[in-house]
Each structure stands twice: as C-alpha cells, then as structure tokens.
VOVOSE-574147 format. One line per field, with one value per residue: y, x, z of N, C-alpha, C, O in turn; residue in one letter. Coordinates in steps of 0.2 Angstrom, whole numbers. Layout:
# VOVOSE-574147
n_c2 = [Y_...]
n_c1 = [X_...]
n_c3 = [Z_...]
ca_c2 = [Y_...]
ca_c1 = [X_...]
ca_c3 = [Z_...]
c_c2 = [Y_...]
c_c1 = [X_...]
c_c3 = [Z_...]
o_c2 = [Y_...]
o_c1 = [X_...]
o_c3 = [Z_...]
res = [A_...]
This chain:
# VOVOSE-574147
n_c2 = [-110_-99_-82_-69_-55_-37_-34_-24_-18_-3_10_18_34_39_35_35_21_10_-3_-14_-27_-41_-55_-68_-79_-94_-104_-104_-91_-84_-94_-104_-116_-124_-124_-129_-142_-148_-150_-158_-169_-174_-179_-188_-198_-203_-208_-218_-227_-226_-227_-239_-243_-233_-227_-215_-201_-190_-195_-200_-188_-179_-186_-186_-172_-170_-178_-172_-159_-161_-168_-159_-149_-155_-159_-146_-143_-151_-163_-175_-184_-180_-191_-199_-190_-190_-203_-206_-197_-202_-215_-214_-208_-218_-229_-228_-234_-247_-263_-261_-265_-257_-253_-249_-246_-243_-231_-223_-222_-216_-204_-199_-197_-188_-176_-173_-169_-158_-150_-146_-138_-121_-112_-97_-86_-74_-59_-61_-61_-47_-41_-45_-40_-26_-25_-28_-17_-7_-8_-17_-30_-47_-62_-78_-89_-105_-120_-130_-145_-147_-152_-151_-137_-129_-133_-129_-115_-112_-116_-108_-96_-88_-89_-82_-71_-69_-64_-72_-90_-98_-113_-125_-137_-135_-127_-135_-135_-131_-117_-112_-111_-103_-106_-107_-94_-88_-95_-90_-76_-77_-82_-72_-61_-50_-37_-39_-28_-20_-28_-37_-48_-57_-67_-81_-90_-93_-99_-104_-93_-80_-81_-86_-76_-65_-69_-68_-55_-47_-36_-38_-43_-50_-60_-63_-74_-77_-68_-69_-74_-66_-61_-69_-63_-46_-40_-32_-27_-32_-40_-44_-46_-48_-37_-26_-24_-16_-3_-2_-5]
n_c1 = [116_103_99_87_90_91_91_87_75_77_73_57_50_45_29_12_8_-4_-8_-4_-1_5_0_8_10_20_26_31_28_37_48_55_47_42_53_63_58_58_72_74_66_73_85_79_74_86_92_84_85_76_76_77_64_57_57_59_63_55_42_39_41_31_19_20_19_6_-2_2_-3_-17_-19_-15_-24_-36_-33_-32_-45_-49_-53_-46_-34_-18_-9_-14_-11_3_6_-1_4_15_12_4_13_23_16_16_27_36_34_37_35_23_23_16_26_37_32_31_45_50_44_48_62_61_55_65_75_69_68_81_84_89_83_74_61_63_69_64_70_74_62_56_66_64_50_51_59_51_43_32_22_26_18_20_10_4_0_8_18_21_34_42_41_47_61_63_61_73_83_80_84_76_74_69_63_49_35_25_22_11_4_-6_-7_-6_-17_-27_-35_-36_-30_-41_-50_-62_-59_-46_-41_-47_-40_-27_-28_-30_-18_-9_-13_-17_-27_-41_-45_-33_-25_-16_-16_-4_0_2_-7_-22_-34_-31_-25_-29_-44_-48_-43_-51_-64_-64_-64_-52_-40_-29_-14_-11_0_3_10_8_5_-4_-15_-27_-33_-47_-57_-60_-46_-37_-24_-14_1_16_28_39_46_38_29_34_31_18_17]
n_c3 = [113_107_107_106_97_94_81_68_56_47_57_58_58_75_81_88_96_90_93_107_108_99_90_83_70_68_59_43_43_51_53_41_37_27_18_26_28_16_14_24_21_9_16_24_15_10_21_25_14_3_-10_-15_-17_-23_-39_-43_-33_-32_-33_-20_-13_-18_-15_-1_2_-3_6_18_18_17_29_39_37_41_54_59_59_69_66_66_76_84_84_74_63_63_60_48_38_34_30_19_8_8_4_-9_-14_-23_-19_-5_11_22_38_54_63_55_50_61_65_55_56_68_65_55_61_70_61_55_66_68_58_53_45_40_36_23_30_43_56_56_56_68_77_75_79_92_96_95_105_106_113_110_105_101_91_88_79_80_85_102_108_97_92_102_100_87_88_95_86_75_80_88_101_117_111_112_122_126_123_113_111_102_107_121_123_120_109_92_82_69_80_91_104_105_104_115_125_121_124_138_142_138_143_135_127_117_109_107_100_87_74_65_51_39_36_29_33_47_53_48_46_59_67_62_64_78_79_78_72_58_49_34_29_14_4_-9_-21_-32_-28_-20_-4_2_8_16_24_38_34_20_15_5_8_23_26_23_33_43_38_42_56]
ca_c2 = [-107_-93_-77_-64_-49_-32_-33_-21_-14_4_13_23_40_36_37_32_14_8_-9_-15_-34_-44_-62_-69_-86_-95_-108_-101_-83_-82_-100_-106_-122_-128_-125_-134_-148_-150_-152_-164_-175_-177_-183_-194_-202_-206_-211_-225_-230_-227_-227_-246_-244_-228_-226_-207_-198_-185_-198_-200_-181_-176_-190_-183_-165_-170_-180_-167_-153_-163_-170_-153_-146_-159_-158_-139_-142_-155_-169_-181_-183_-179_-197_-201_-186_-192_-210_-206_-193_-206_-221_-213_-208_-225_-234_-227_-237_-253_-269_-259_-266_-252_-254_-243_-245_-239_-224_-219_-221_-210_-197_-196_-194_-182_-171_-171_-166_-152_-146_-144_-133_-115_-108_-93_-82_-68_-53_-63_-58_-40_-39_-46_-35_-20_-24_-27_-11_-2_-9_-22_-37_-52_-68_-83_-93_-110_-126_-135_-149_-144_-153_-149_-130_-126_-134_-125_-108_-111_-118_-103_-90_-84_-90_-75_-65_-68_-63_-78_-95_-101_-118_-128_-143_-132_-124_-140_-134_-128_-112_-106_-111_-98_-108_-106_-87_-87_-97_-85_-70_-78_-83_-66_-55_-45_-34_-39_-21_-18_-34_-38_-55_-58_-74_-82_-95_-90_-103_-104_-87_-74_-83_-87_-69_-61_-72_-66_-48_-44_-33_-43_-42_-56_-61_-67_-76_-79_-62_-70_-77_-62_-63_-71_-58_-41_-40_-25_-26_-37_-38_-49_-47_-46_-30_-21_-24_-10_3_-2_-5]
ca_c1 = [109_101_95_84_94_87_93_80_73_78_67_53_48_41_22_9_6_-12_-8_1_1_4_0_12_11_27_27_30_28_44_52_54_45_42_60_67_55_60_78_73_63_78_89_75_74_92_93_80_86_70_78_76_57_55_61_60_62_49_35_38_40_24_14_21_16_-2_-5_3_-8_-24_-20_-15_-31_-41_-31_-34_-52_-51_-56_-41_-29_-11_-6_-16_-8_10_7_-4_7_21_9_2_18_27_12_17_33_35_36_38_30_22_21_16_33_41_29_33_52_52_41_53_68_59_54_72_78_66_69_88_85_89_80_69_58_67_67_60_74_74_55_55_70_60_44_53_62_45_39_26_23_25_16_20_4_6_-3_14_18_25_41_46_41_52_67_63_62_80_87_79_87_71_73_69_60_42_33_22_22_5_3_-12_-7_-7_-23_-32_-39_-31_-32_-44_-56_-62_-56_-38_-40_-49_-34_-21_-29_-29_-11_-5_-16_-18_-33_-42_-45_-27_-21_-17_-14_1_1_2_-12_-29_-39_-29_-23_-34_-51_-48_-43_-56_-70_-63_-64_-46_-36_-25_-10_-11_6_1_16_6_1_-9_-21_-28_-37_-54_-62_-56_-42_-35_-18_-11_8_18_35_39_49_32_26_37_28_12_18]
ca_c3 = [114_103_111_102_97_92_74_66_50_48_61_55_63_80_81_94_95_90_96_112_108_92_90_77_68_67_54_36_44_53_52_34_38_21_15_30_27_9_15_29_17_5_20_26_9_9_28_25_8_0_-18_-17_-18_-27_-45_-43_-26_-32_-32_-13_-10_-20_-11_6_2_-4_12_24_17_18_36_43_36_45_61_61_61_75_63_67_81_83_83_67_58_63_57_42_33_30_28_12_3_8_1_-16_-15_-26_-15_1_17_26_45_59_66_50_49_67_65_50_58_73_62_51_66_72_56_54_72_68_52_55_39_42_30_22_34_49_61_56_58_76_81_74_83_99_98_95_112_106_116_105_107_96_91_83_80_79_91_108_109_91_91_106_97_81_90_96_80_70_83_91_109_121_107_113_129_127_117_114_107_102_112_128_123_120_103_86_77_71_84_96_111_105_105_122_129_120_128_145_144_136_147_131_126_110_106_105_98_80_72_59_49_32_35_28_38_54_56_47_48_66_70_60_68_85_79_79_67_55_44_31_25_8_0_-16_-23_-37_-24_-15_2_0_11_18_30_39_30_17_13_2_11_30_26_22_40_47_36_45_63]
c_c2 = [-100_-89_-72_-58_-44_-30_-30_-18_-7_7_18_29_37_39_33_25_13_2_-10_-23_-37_-52_-64_-77_-87_-99_-105_-93_-81_-88_-102_-114_-127_-129_-130_-141_-152_-153_-159_-170_-178_-181_-189_-200_-206_-210_-218_-229_-231_-228_-235_-248_-239_-227_-219_-204_-193_-188_-198_-192_-178_-180_-187_-176_-165_-173_-175_-161_-155_-165_-164_-149_-149_-159_-151_-138_-147_-162_-176_-179_-182_-185_-200_-197_-189_-198_-209_-202_-196_-213_-220_-213_-215_-230_-233_-231_-244_-259_-267_-261_-261_-254_-248_-241_-241_-232_-220_-218_-216_-204_-194_-193_-188_-176_-169_-167_-159_-147_-143_-139_-126_-110_-104_-89_-76_-62_-54_-60_-51_-38_-40_-41_-28_-20_-24_-20_-5_-3_-14_-28_-42_-59_-73_-88_-98_-116_-132_-139_-146_-145_-151_-141_-127_-127_-130_-117_-107_-112_-112_-96_-86_-85_-83_-70_-64_-68_-69_-83_-99_-106_-122_-134_-141_-130_-129_-140_-130_-122_-115_-106_-106_-99_-107_-99_-85_-89_-92_-79_-71_-79_-76_-60_-49_-43_-35_-33_-18_-23_-35_-45_-54_-65_-75_-87_-92_-93_-102_-98_-81_-76_-83_-80_-65_-63_-69_-58_-44_-41_-38_-40_-49_-56_-66_-68_-77_-74_-63_-73_-72_-65_-64_-66_-52_-42_-33_-23_-32_-35_-45_-51_-45_-39_-25_-20_-18_-4_3_-1_0]
c_c1 = [108_97_93_88_89_89_86_80_75_72_64_52_43_33_18_7_-2_-13_-3_3_0_5_3_13_18_29_26_28_35_49_50_52_45_49_64_64_57_67_78_71_68_83_85_75_80_94_90_81_80_71_77_68_54_60_63_58_56_42_34_37_33_19_14_17_8_-5_-4_-2_-15_-24_-19_-21_-36_-39_-33_-41_-54_-54_-52_-37_-22_-8_-8_-12_-1_11_5_0_13_18_7_8_22_23_13_23_32_38_38_33_29_19_20_22_37_39_32_41_54_49_46_59_67_58_60_75_76_68_76_89_85_85_74_67_62_64_64_64_74_67_54_59_66_54_46_56_57_41_33_28_21_23_16_14_5_2_2_14_23_32_45_46_47_59_68_64_69_84_86_82_82_70_74_66_53_40_29_22_16_4_-3_-13_-8_-14_-29_-36_-34_-34_-36_-50_-56_-59_-49_-37_-42_-43_-28_-22_-28_-22_-7_-7_-17_-26_-35_-43_-39_-22_-22_-13_-10_1_0_-4_-19_-34_-37_-28_-28_-41_-52_-48_-49_-63_-70_-64_-58_-44_-31_-20_-9_-5_5_7_14_2_-5_-15_-23_-32_-44_-59_-57_-52_-40_-29_-16_-4_10_26_35_41_43_29_28_34_21_12_24]
c_c3 = [110_107_106_102_94_85_71_59_52_51_57_60_68_80_86_92_95_93_102_111_101_93_83_76_67_61_47_37_46_51_45_34_32_18_19_29_21_10_19_25_13_10_23_21_9_15_28_19_4_-8_-20_-19_-22_-33_-46_-36_-26_-31_-24_-10_-12_-16_-4_6_1_3_18_23_19_26_41_43_41_52_63_63_66_72_65_73_79_81_76_62_57_59_49_36_30_28_20_7_3_4_-7_-19_-18_-22_-8_6_22_33_49_62_62_50_55_67_60_52_64_70_58_56_69_67_55_60_72_63_55_50_42_35_29_26_41_55_62_58_66_80_81_79_90_101_98_102_112_110_111_108_101_97_85_84_80_86_96_108_103_90_95_103_91_82_91_90_75_74_86_98_112_117_109_121_131_121_118_109_107_107_119_128_123_113_98_84_71_76_89_102_111_107_112_126_127_124_136_147_143_140_142_130_119_106_104_103_91_79_65_57_42_31_34_33_45_57_55_49_55_69_68_63_75_85_80_72_64_50_40_27_19_3_-7_-19_-28_-34_-19_-9_0_3_14_24_32_35_26_14_9_4_18_30_26_29_44_45_39_53_65]
o_c2 = [-96_-91_-70_-56_-45_-24_-34_-16_-5_7_23_28_34_45_28_24_14_1_-7_-24_-35_-54_-61_-80_-83_-97_-103_-90_-76_-87_-103_-118_-132_-135_-134_-146_-158_-159_-163_-176_-185_-187_-194_-206_-212_-216_-223_-234_-237_-230_-236_-252_-240_-225_-217_-205_-193_-185_-197_-191_-175_-176_-187_-176_-162_-170_-174_-160_-152_-163_-164_-146_-146_-158_-150_-134_-148_-165_-181_-173_-183_-185_-202_-200_-190_-199_-212_-204_-194_-215_-224_-216_-217_-234_-238_-232_-247_-259_-271_-259_-259_-256_-243_-235_-236_-227_-214_-212_-211_-198_-188_-188_-183_-170_-163_-162_-154_-141_-138_-135_-124_-104_-106_-89_-73_-60_-50_-57_-48_-33_-35_-39_-25_-15_-20_-18_0_1_-14_-30_-42_-61_-72_-90_-97_-118_-138_-137_-143_-141_-150_-138_-122_-122_-127_-114_-102_-108_-110_-91_-80_-82_-79_-64_-59_-71_-71_-81_-102_-105_-122_-135_-144_-130_-128_-144_-126_-120_-120_-101_-103_-95_-106_-97_-81_-85_-90_-76_-67_-76_-75_-55_-43_-46_-32_-33_-14_-23_-35_-47_-51_-69_-71_-88_-89_-89_-100_-96_-78_-72_-80_-78_-61_-59_-68_-55_-38_-43_-42_-35_-54_-52_-72_-64_-79_-74_-60_-73_-73_-70_-60_-66_-53_-45_-28_-17_-38_-30_-50_-55_-40_-35_-19_-15_-14_1_9_2_0]
o_c1 = [113_92_96_90_84_89_81_86_74_66_67_53_38_32_21_4_-5_-18_2_9_-5_9_1_15_22_33_20_27_37_54_44_56_47_50_67_68_58_69_82_73_69_85_88_76_80_96_93_77_79_66_76_67_48_65_68_53_52_38_28_33_30_14_9_13_4_-10_-9_-5_-18_-29_-23_-23_-40_-44_-35_-43_-60_-57_-55_-36_-20_-4_-4_-10_2_16_9_0_16_21_8_7_24_26_11_25_27_44_40_27_34_14_23_24_41_43_33_43_58_53_47_61_71_61_62_78_79_69_77_94_80_85_70_70_64_58_62_61_73_67_52_57_67_53_42_54_58_37_29_33_16_26_12_12_7_0_0_11_28_36_51_52_50_64_73_68_72_88_91_81_83_65_78_66_50_43_29_22_15_3_-6_-18_-12_-17_-34_-41_-30_-40_-33_-53_-50_-56_-46_-33_-39_-41_-24_-17_-26_-20_-2_-3_-17_-30_-31_-41_-39_-16_-27_-9_-12_3_-3_-5_-21_-37_-41_-30_-31_-44_-57_-52_-51_-67_-75_-64_-58_-46_-28_-21_-6_-4_6_9_19_-5_-10_-20_-21_-36_-47_-65_-51_-55_-41_-29_-17_-3_8_29_31_40_44_25_24_33_18_8_25]
o_c3 = [110_110_101_108_90_84_71_57_58_49_54_66_67_78_89_86_100_96_101_113_97_96_78_80_66_57_46_32_43_48_43_32_32_16_17_30_20_8_18_27_12_8_23_22_8_15_30_18_1_-11_-26_-23_-25_-32_-49_-34_-21_-29_-22_-6_-8_-14_0_11_5_5_21_29_23_29_46_48_44_56_69_67_68_76_65_75_73_76_72_57_52_55_45_31_25_23_16_2_-3_1_-11_-25_-16_-21_-4_5_25_33_47_63_64_50_54_70_62_51_64_72_58_54_70_69_54_59_75_63_58_51_45_30_34_26_45_60_67_62_69_85_85_82_94_106_101_103_117_111_108_113_96_102_80_90_80_91_94_108_103_88_93_103_89_79_90_89_72_70_86_101_111_120_108_125_137_116_123_103_113_110_123_133_125_113_100_84_69_76_91_106_116_111_115_131_132_126_139_152_147_141_144_133_115_100_99_104_88_82_60_61_38_25_39_37_49_63_59_52_58_74_72_65_78_91_81_67_68_47_43_22_20_0_-11_-19_-29_-38_-13_-10_-4_1_15_29_28_32_29_11_10_1_20_35_28_29_47_49_39_56_71]
res = [X_X_X_X_X_X_X_X_X_X_X_X_X_X_X_X_X_X_X_X_X_X_X_X_X_X_X_X_X_X_X_X_X_X_X_X_X_X_X_X_X_X_X_X_X_X_X_X_X_X_X_X_X_X_X_X_X_X_X_X_X_X_X_X_X_X_X_X_X_X_X_X_X_X_X_X_X_X_X_X_X_X_X_X_X_X_X_X_X_X_X_X_X_X_X_X_X_X_X_X_X_X_X_X_X_X_X_X_X_X_X_X_X_X_X_X_X_X_X_X_X_X_X_X_X_X_X_X_X_X_X_X_X_X_X_X_X_X_X_X_X_X_X_X_X_X_X_X_X_X_X_X_X_X_X_X_X_X_X_X_X_X_X_X_X_X_X_X_X_X_X_X_X_X_X_X_X_X_X_X_X_X_X_X_X_X_X_X_X_X_X_X_X_X_X_X_X_X_X_X_X_X_X_X_X_X_X_X_X_X_X_X_X_X_X_X_X_X_X_X_X_X_X_X_X_X_X_X_X_X_X_X_X_X_X_X_X_X_X_X_X_X_X_X_X_X_X_X_X]
C-alpha cells in the first residue's frame, strides 16, 4: 500500500493563503497517463500477438491514439457512453490489421487487459509528488477531480503513490456527468464542502479542466505542457512545469 508523504518542494516564505481548497486534475497533471499508456500499449500488442496482422506496430499505436483522443473528447461532452468508448477505442485500431477478424469480445478482452496494465504503472509527471507534498504542508485541502473510470482511477492512485493524499476524490462516474459540465462542479462542491470563492482549479486539460472551471467562475492554474500553444483565453495563472506552482501557492 502506498501512503502520501509530505515530500515537499523547498518551502517558500509563509504567506496568507488566498485559497483554502484546490481542485486538482489527475490524468497527465499528476499521473503520467500518456506515458504509462504508451508502455501498456506495447505490452498489449505483444500479449495479443498482433504482429501477425500488423506489418508495423506503429500503425496500431497511431490508430489507437487517434481513436482515443476523439472518443474521450466526445465522452467528455456526453455524446457517447462509457461502454461505447471502451469497445470502440480498440475496434478502430484493430480494424487497421490485415486479415484480423475484429469482434466485440476481442475488443473487450483487450480493453480489460489494457486497463489492468495502465492501472499497474507507477509513472508520474515530473514534480508531482513534490508538489502534492508541498501543497499539503501549506495546509490546502486537496480534491482530486477526474473523468476517469472509477475502478481504474483508485488503482492508479495507489500505483502512483497518491493514496491518502486527497481530502476528496471526485469522479465523473459518481457525479453522473463529466467535466467540464457545470453539473460536475456542482457535485464537486457538494462533496468537498468547499467554497467557490476560495477554490482554485489546477489541470492540464483546456476543455475539461480550464473551460469548466472558468465557466464556473473559479480561479485557475493551467498546466500547459505545450508552451508553443498558449491558453486560448485568459486564465489566472499558466505554468509549464509543476515546480512553478509553488511560486504561486
């Protein structure tokens, strides 16, 4: 079992806290979800012997990411169901294989194995543990906010070493609606007992994290991992590394 420790960035001089509660996105803000998935996809390709149908593994990988990005975007908007996403994100790349018969059973078997592999991976974004330790040492109440699947996210939290770090874990499946919908944030505030006036949102996703928080009237820190693409509209703060957040909070 992993328990959150107070490993911290070098403490800044103490100052009065402007915020009491922080909503923190998990995937690709703290957990290196993309990096872990890259490793899991390679294992998946080998486990299912897909080289029999793909002359080049990259054809499968590229088709997966194209499908995954599109489906998660649509899922975030409430356009498709969880079950459709799970099946379709493997149906599309498998359909690129030469002579491979793609069945619903195969898609679901691959999905189950893929989610297991991802949930076991411990990779985190650079500075994630140090940031969480620092924020806890400063007295902030931390609330994890995610559109990820319930049974997978709790395993990922443990695998990445964040168990015990959050006052509240707020998942879209429990809320009944995804970020950035206002209903998600309504649920988040009911569960966390936080006050919007003293709550700030930290996240890397423009649509799900920033737009949702801005529409709700929250202050924000946009963790922009791609500096060549600045925020499309003003945010309270923009950083390109998690270590920069300590200078703000």
